[in-house]
C-alpha angles and dihedrals in degrees: 000000000000090000092053090050091051089050090051092052094049093048093044093051091049091048096051094034098243117153111229118224113206129333127324111257114217121177128178110210148130129120092203111075092216092067104022118126145085122319122196136196126184120178114217127189091254097044128293150303119221137173144174123211110205112209097199097054098027087230131147120212106196127184122188103188112184141143087211111084119245137177107266092194090056091053092048094049094045094048092047091050095043095049095033092238125181100203139018135198118191140185127190124199119188121213117231 
């Protein structure tokens, strides 16, 4: 639900010490079943956090984009626990 996603964002930002800027935007859309689901955007002072929640595959695609460092493992573990996931694939790109 949109409310559960907003709760996730708040708790994640608190956990990794990111300051939220404005409200969390959550939209449920998609005419094509393959990609339909909620999408979320949360501005943070150091950039943004976004995600898409695909209904058909029950998958979460989460992006924490920030010039402030954060603990990737902490994000992985929290998201897996919060959404009761059974597997996680991550990528980290460092800005230069």
